[in-house]
C-alpha positions as a Markdown table, in Angstrom:
| # | Residue | x | y | z |
|---|---|---|---|---|
| 1 | Met | 0.0 | 0.4 | -0.1 |
| 2 | Thr | 1.7 | 3.4 | -0.8 |
| 3 | Pro | 1.3 | 6.5 | 1.5 |
| 4 | Val | -1.5 | 9.1 | 0.2 |
| 5 | Thr | -0.8 | 12.7 | 1.2 |
| 6 | Thr | -4.1 | 14.7 | 1.5 |
| 7 | Val | -4.4 | 18.4 | 1.1 |
| 8 | Asp | -6.2 | 20.4 | 3.6 |
| 9 | Gly | -9.0 | 23.2 | 2.2 |
| 10 | Leu | -7.2 | 26.8 | 2.4 |
| 11 | Leu | -8.2 | 28.5 | 5.9 |
| 12 | Thr | -11.4 | 31.1 | 5.1 |
| 13 | His | -13.9 | 32.9 | 7.2 |
| 14 | Pro | -16.7 | 32.2 | 5.0 |
| 15 | Pro | -18.8 | 33.6 | 3.1 |
| 16 | Leu | -15.3 | 35.9 | 2.7 |
| 17 | Pro | -13.7 | 34.1 | -0.2 |
| 18 | Glu | -10.3 | 35.8 | 1.0 |
| 19 | Val | -7.7 | 33.3 | 2.6 |
| 20 | Ala | -6.9 | 33.6 | 6.2 |
| 21 | Thr | -3.0 | 35.0 | 6.4 |
| 22 | Gly | -3.4 | 35.4 | 10.6 |
| 23 | Ile | -3.9 | 31.5 | 12.0 |
| 24 | Thr | -0.6 | 31.0 | 13.8 |
| 25 | Ala | -1.8 | 27.9 | 15.7 |
| 26 | Ala | -4.1 | 25.2 | 15.9 |
| 27 | Ala | -5.3 | 22.9 | 18.6 |
| 28 | Tyr | -8.0 | 19.6 | 18.7 |
| 29 | Ser | -9.8 | 19.9 | 22.1 |
| 30 | Asn | -10.1 | 15.8 | 23.5 |
| 31 | Asn | -7.6 | 14.6 | 21.4 |
| 32 | Asp | -6.6 | 11.1 | 22.0 |
| 33 | Leu | -6.5 | 7.5 | 20.6 |
| 34 | Asp | -10.4 | 6.6 | 21.0 |
| 35 | Ala | -12.3 | 6.5 | 18.4 |
| 36 | Asp | -15.9 | 7.2 | 20.2 |
| 37 | Thr | -14.3 | 10.8 | 21.6 |
| 38 | Ser | -15.7 | 14.3 | 20.3 |
| 39 | Thr | -13.2 | 16.3 | 19.4 |
| 40 | Thr | -13.3 | 19.9 | 18.0 |
| 41 | Leu | -10.0 | 21.6 | 16.1 |
| 42 | Tyr | -9.5 | 25.6 | 17.0 |
| 43 | Asp | -7.6 | 28.0 | 15.4 |
| 44 | Leu | -5.4 | 30.7 | 16.5 |
| 45 | Asp | -6.5 | 34.2 | 14.0 |
| 46 | Met | -3.8 | 36.8 | 15.6 |
| 47 | His | -4.2 | 39.0 | 13.0 |
| 48 | Leu | -8.6 | 39.3 | 14.0 |
| 49 | Gln | -7.6 | 38.4 | 17.7 |
| 50 | Gln | -10.1 | 35.8 | 17.8 |
| 51 | Val | -10.3 | 32.0 | 18.1 |
| 52 | Ala | -12.4 | 30.0 | 15.2 |
| 53 | Ile | -13.6 | 26.3 | 15.0 |
| 54 | Gln | -12.5 | 25.0 | 11.9 |
| 55 | Ser | -15.1 | 22.4 | 10.8 |
| 56 | Pro | -15.2 | 20.0 | 9.9 |
| 57 | Ala | -11.7 | 19.5 | 10.3 |
| 58 | Gly | -9.4 | 19.6 | 7.3 |
| 59 | Ser | -11.6 | 21.9 | 5.3 |
| 60 | Gly | -10.3 | 25.3 | 5.9 |
| 61 | Gln | -13.6 | 27.1 | 6.7 |
| 62 | Leu | -13.4 | 28.8 | 10.0 |
| 63 | Ala | -16.2 | 30.0 | 12.1 |
| 64 | Ala | -15.2 | 33.0 | 14.7 |
| 65 | Thr | -16.3 | 31.9 | 18.6 |
| 66 | Gly | -14.9 | 35.7 | 20.3 |
| 67 | Lys | -12.3 | 37.4 | 20.6 |
| 68 | Thr | -9.3 | 36.7 | 22.5 |
| 69 | Gly | -9.1 | 39.6 | 24.5 |
| 70 | Val | -5.3 | 39.9 | 24.3 |
| 71 | Met | -3.2 | 41.9 | 22.1 |
| 72 | Pro | -1.0 | 39.4 | 19.6 |
| 73 | Arg | 1.9 | 39.0 | 18.9 |
| 74 | Gln | 3.8 | 37.9 | 15.8 |
| 75 | Glu | 3.6 | 34.2 | 17.2 |
| 76 | Gly | 1.1 | 32.3 | 19.4 |
| 77 | Gly | 0.1 | 29.4 | 20.6 |
| 78 | Phe | -2.3 | 27.2 | 22.5 |
| 79 | Ala | -3.2 | 23.5 | 24.3 |
| 80 | Phe | -5.8 | 22.2 | 25.9 |
| 81 | Thr | -5.5 | 20.6 | 28.9 |
| 82 | Arg | -7.9 | 18.6 | 30.8 |
| 83 | Ser | -9.7 | 19.7 | 34.0 |
| 84 | Ser | -12.0 | 17.5 | 36.4 |
| 85 | Thr | -13.8 | 18.3 | 39.1 |
| 86 | Thr | -13.4 | 15.2 | 40.7 |
| 87 | Pro | -10.0 | 15.2 | 43.1 |
| 88 | Ala | -6.9 | 13.0 | 41.7 |
| 89 | Pro | -6.3 | 10.4 | 44.8 |
| 90 | Pro | -3.4 | 10.2 | 46.9 |
| 91 | Ser | -0.4 | 9.5 | 45.7 |
| 92 | Gly | 1.8 | 6.8 | 47.7 |
C-alpha cells in the first residue's frame, strides 16, 4: 500500500473568499486515541484576535467563536488541558 497525502482546504472565514493569513496555531480538544471521543479543531487567528472552529476539520472553513481579549504578538499558540471536578487520588 502506498502512503497518500491529503491536502486540506485553504483557511477562510466564509462567506469571505480571502485566505485567512493570521492563523498561527491550531489545537484539537479531547485529542486522544479513542475513536468514540468527539473532538473539535480550534484555530488561533492573530490578525483578527479571535479563536475560530475549523469545521469540518481539514476543510479550511473557519467559524469565529469570539475575540481573545489580548493584544497579539507575531507568534502565538495554545493547548487544551483536561480538568476534572473529581480530586485526584492521593499518591503514595
